[in-house]
N, C-alpha and C positions, 0 to 999 in steps of 0.2 A: 266606380270611384265615389267615395263618400264626400258630399259637399254639404254646406249649411242648409241648402234647400231640400236635400233628400235624406238627411240623417235619420228621420223618423222611419224610413223604409229600410234601414240597415241594422245590422247586428251591433250592439254596444260592446260585446265581449272583445277585449283586446285594446280598447281605446283608453287613453289616459283621461282621468276624471278628477274633479275637485268638487266637494260639497260647499257651495257658496252660502246657502241659507238653509235653516232647518228649524222646526219648532223645538227640537231638543238641542241645546247648546253643545252637547258632547259630540255631535256629528259634524258641526261646522269646522271646516278646515281639513277634513279627511281627504287625502289625495293619494292617487296610485293608479293601478290598472284594473279595469273591470274584468273579473274572472267568472262571474255568474250573474244571471238575471232571471228573476221570476216575475210573476204578475205584479207583486207589490214591493219587491226589494231589488236592490242592486248590491252585489258583493264586490268590495274593493280590496285588492291586495296592496297593503301599504308596506313600505320598507321597514318601518319601525315596529309595528304592532301585529303584523300578519294580516289576516282577513277580517274585514269589518262589514257587517250587513247594514245597509242604510235603507230606510223606508222611502219609497218614491213619493207618495202622496203629500208628505209634509216637508219636502226638501226641494232645493233648486240646485241643479248640477251644471257644471261648466266642463264640457268635453273638448279635448284637443284632438283635432282630426289629423290624419296622416300627412296632409298637405300643409300643416301648421296653423290652419284656421281654428279659431276658438268659438264655440257655440254654447250659449247658456240656455238651458231648457228647464222649465218648471216641471217638477216631477208629476204633478197631477195630470199633465198632458200625456205622459207616457205610461200611465197605469194601465197595463194590459199585458197579457202573456206575449213574449217576444214574437212568437209565430203568428199571433193575431195582429199585433201592432204592424208588422211588416206588410200585411195584406190591406190594412186599413187606409182609407183616404183621409188626408189631413188638410185642413185649411191652412193658409199661410200664417205662421206664428212669428215671423221675423220682420 
């Protein structure tokens, strides 16, 4: 089960996400479902515009977990390939 404490060790694909902050104003406010993740980007499927690719390093994301909890994560913390991030040990960021 995904919780705010172990979200770093889980897959983001399928989670609802909103871009809260970004160095590029065009990315702020993008929300939808995560459909793909690479080392440096998260691809979000929106209802209006289709798929949008958002860089991790310069953005802050707000993920809604299946249990209804909301977690805000600085993208610079999750810059890694998904398979490497899942194995990595994280200090507490909450």
